C-alpha distance (Angstrom), angle and dihedral (degrees) to the residues before:
residue distance angle dihedral
M1 . . .
S2 3.80 . .
S3 3.77 90.2 .
L4 3.79 90.3 56.4
L5 3.81 91.2 51.1
N6 3.77 90.6 48.9
K7 3.80 90.6 51.5
S8 3.81 91.1 47.9
E9 3.84 92.1 50.4
S10 3.75 91.9 47.8
H11 3.77 89.7 51.4
V12 3.85 94.8 49.8
T13 3.81 98.5 44.4
P14 3.83 110.9 74.8
S15 3.77 118.1 -138.0
P16 3.85 119.7 -114.9
L17 3.78 90.4 -114.2
H18 3.76 91.4 53.3
T19 3.84 91.9 48.9
E20 3.79 92.5 49.0
S21 3.80 90.0 49.5
N22 3.78 91.5 53.5
Q23 3.80 91.5 49.1
N24 3.78 91.0 50.9
Q25 3.79 89.9 51.0
D26 3.80 90.8 50.1
I27 3.82 91.7 49.4
S28 3.78 92.3 46.8
S29 3.77 90.6 52.1
L30 3.80 92.5 58.3
Q31 3.79 116.4 105.8
I32 3.79 114.6 -142.2
T33 3.80 116.7 -160.4
I34 3.80 116.9 -162.6
Q35 3.76 115.5 -167.3
P36 3.77 121.0 -161.8
L37 3.79 117.4 -104.2
D38 3.77 118.9 -115.8
N39 3.81 100.4 -126.7
G40 3.75 98.2 169.0
I41 3.73 150.5 -8.3
T42 3.79 110.9 -57.5
D43 3.76 94.6 -167.8
P44 3.82 110.4 72.9
N45 3.79 91.3 -162.4
S46 3.80 91.4 59.6
Y47 3.84 89.3 48.9
H48 3.80 92.7 53.0
G49 3.81 90.1 43.0
S50 3.79 92.1 54.5
G51 3.81 89.4 45.7
R52 3.77 91.1 54.7
A53 3.82 90.4 48.1
Q54 3.81 90.4 52.7
W55 3.81 92.2 50.2
L56 3.80 90.6 48.5
R57 3.78 92.4 48.6
A58 3.82 90.3 49.2
A59 3.82 89.0 51.8
I60 3.81 90.6 51.2
L61 3.80 91.5 50.0
G62 3.82 89.0 50.3
A63 3.80 89.5 53.2
I64 3.79 90.0 50.5
D65 3.79 89.4 53.0
G66 3.80 89.4 52.1
I67 3.80 92.8 50.5
V68 3.80 95.3 48.4
S69 3.82 96.2 42.2
V70 3.81 99.3 46.9
A71 3.80 95.0 38.0
S72 3.80 89.7 52.3
I73 3.82 90.9 49.4
M74 3.80 93.2 49.5
I75 3.79 93.1 46.2
G76 3.79 90.1 48.3
V77 3.80 90.9 52.6
G78 3.79 89.7 45.8
A79 3.79 89.2 54.8
A80 3.82 89.2 65.9
N81 3.84 91.9 59.2
A82 3.75 90.5 -109.5
S83 3.78 123.4 166.3
N84 3.77 123.4 -99.3
K85 3.81 89.3 -106.6
A86 3.80 91.0 59.3
M87 3.79 90.7 46.8
L88 3.82 91.2 49.7
V89 3.80 93.2 47.1
S90 3.81 91.9 47.9
G91 3.80 90.1 49.8
L92 3.79 92.7 50.7
A93 3.80 91.4 46.7
G94 3.79 90.5 50.6
L95 3.80 90.4 48.6
V96 3.79 94.7 52.5
A97 3.80 96.1 39.7
G98 3.77 94.1 45.5
A99 3.82 94.1 46.5
C100 3.80 91.3 49.4
S101 3.79 91.2 47.7
M102 3.79 91.5 50.5
A103 3.81 92.0 47.8
I104 3.81 94.5 49.3
G105 3.79 92.4 45.9
E106 3.80 91.6 49.6
L107 3.78 91.4 45.9
V108 3.79 93.3 53.9
S109 3.80 92.9 43.3
V110 3.79 96.2 49.7
Y111 3.80 92.8 42.9
T112 3.82 88.0 56.3
Q113 3.81 89.9 52.8
Y114 3.83 90.8 44.8
D115 3.83 92.9 51.4
A116 3.78 91.3 48.2
E117 3.83 93.6 52.3
V118 3.83 93.0 45.5
A119 3.80 90.4 49.9
Q120 3.79 89.9 51.6
M121 3.80 91.1 51.8
E122 3.81 91.5 49.8
R123 3.79 91.4 49.1
R124 3.77 91.4 51.1
K125 3.78 89.9 48.2
R126 3.83 91.7 53.5
E127 3.78 92.9 46.9
S128 3.81 100.8 43.5
G129 3.79 104.7 10.1
E130 3.79 89.8 -121.8
E131 3.78 114.2 153.4
P132 3.82 116.3 -141.6
G133 3.79 112.4 -107.7
D134 3.79 126.4 -122.1
E135 3.81 91.0 -109.0
E136 3.79 91.5 52.0
M137 3.78 91.6 49.8
G138 3.79 90.6 46.6
N139 3.81 91.1 55.0
L140 3.82 92.6 59.4
P141 3.81 112.1 116.3
S142 3.77 118.7 -106.5
P143 3.83 111.6 -132.9
T144 3.80 95.1 -166.7
R145 3.80 92.9 49.3
A146 3.82 90.9 48.3
A147 3.82 90.9 49.0
L148 3.78 92.3 49.4
A149 3.79 92.0 47.6
S150 3.81 91.6 51.1
F151 3.81 91.8 47.7
L152 3.79 93.1 51.4
A153 3.81 94.6 42.4
F154 3.80 92.9 52.8
A155 3.82 92.9 43.2
I156 3.82 93.0 50.2
G157 3.79 91.8 50.8
A158 3.82 93.5 44.1
L159 3.80 92.4 49.3
L160 3.82 91.8 67.1
P161 3.82 98.3 67.2
V162 3.81 90.6 39.3
L163 3.80 91.6 57.3
A164 3.78 92.2 40.2
G165 3.81 98.3 56.5
G166 3.77 109.1 8.7
F167 3.79 96.2 88.0
I168 3.82 101.9 39.8
H169 3.80 117.1 102.3
A170 3.82 101.7 -161.0
Q171 3.80 109.2 86.3
W172 3.79 100.5 -141.9
V173 3.79 93.5 39.5
R174 3.78 87.6 53.6
I175 3.81 93.1 52.0
V176 3.80 93.7 44.7
A177 3.80 91.7 48.5
V178 3.80 91.9 52.3
C179 3.81 91.3 47.7
V180 3.80 94.7 48.5
V181 3.78 97.5 44.5
S182 3.77 92.4 43.7
S183 3.81 91.8 48.8
L184 3.80 92.3 51.4
A185 3.78 90.6 48.3
L186 3.79 91.5 49.2
V187 3.79 90.3 52.4
G188 3.81 92.1 51.6
F189 3.79 96.8 44.6
G190 3.80 92.6 41.1
A191 3.79 92.0 53.8
A192 3.81 91.4 47.2
S193 3.79 91.1 50.4
A194 3.82 90.9 50.3
V195 3.80 92.3 50.7
L196 3.81 92.3 49.8
G197 3.80 91.4 45.7
D198 3.82 92.5 46.9
A199 3.82 90.0 -122.9
H200 3.81 132.3 139.3
V201 3.79 103.9 -73.9
V202 3.78 99.5 -150.6
K203 3.81 96.5 44.4
S204 3.81 93.8 44.2
T205 3.79 92.3 46.8
L206 3.79 92.2 49.5
R207 3.80 91.1 50.5
V208 3.78 91.3 52.9
L209 3.81 92.7 45.2
I210 3.81 96.2 46.6
G211 3.82 91.1 44.7
G212 3.78 90.4 53.2
W213 3.80 92.0 47.7
L214 3.80 91.2 50.9
A215 3.79 91.8 51.1
M216 3.81 93.1 48.6
F217 3.80 96.1 44.4
F218 3.80 93.2 44.2
T219 3.81 91.7 51.3
Y220 3.78 90.6 47.8
G221 3.80 91.8 49.5
V222 3.81 95.2 48.3
V223 3.84 94.4 48.1
K224 3.79 92.1 43.2
A225 3.80 91.5 52.1
F226 3.80 90.0 48.1
D227 3.80 89.6 49.7
V228 3.79 92.3 50.9
A229 3.79 92.5 46.4
F230 3.80 99.8 44.8
G231 3.83 103.9 18.3
I232 3.82 104.2 -122.2
K233 3.78 108.2 -144.4
E234 3.78 112.2 -118.9
L235 3.78 112.1 -114.4
S236 3.78 115.2 -121.0
S237 3.76 120.7 -121.3
């Protein structure tokens, strides 16, 4: 009787070799599907379209910088009871200085990117003997074009507050005109930047507008406090 039980137990319990063989069969029966990774944009038209959108958005942001910077300068000068000539001259000076600063900064930045990409091409050429293609060379960034775009974008944005308040004689009308025109311009450019960046239009526009207001009001407050403390002499017209 015990021998029968032993035979029955030996028949029910699988051996380790038998179990491992079944597992190998199960693993070998699995089908593994490997799909290629999407490492880039396959449609060159969509790549160039996104590139143009990025350039346009960068130009809009440059215009916003011009609006906020020059409007803040003009309002700060207006806080010291200066004449409209002083406010106009300060606005023009801020326009030229800011546009040049933007252009030089963009020139240096893009030249750094250009040098890095050219160095990478030369290294690949030394290692594999592969010559860079015409399309690859055509996609290199242009430092001079980027600098010119930044200069124009800042100047266009800065020109709005200059025209709005540079030719008005009444002090408070001047300041209000600069604030109103600059605020409307910030709303327009902020909304355009949000659309190009696929962001929430209302939230992005409010951030741009509130940031511009803070810059203008802070500049006005600092210059006004300095005027009260030290008595800045009003410039004659």
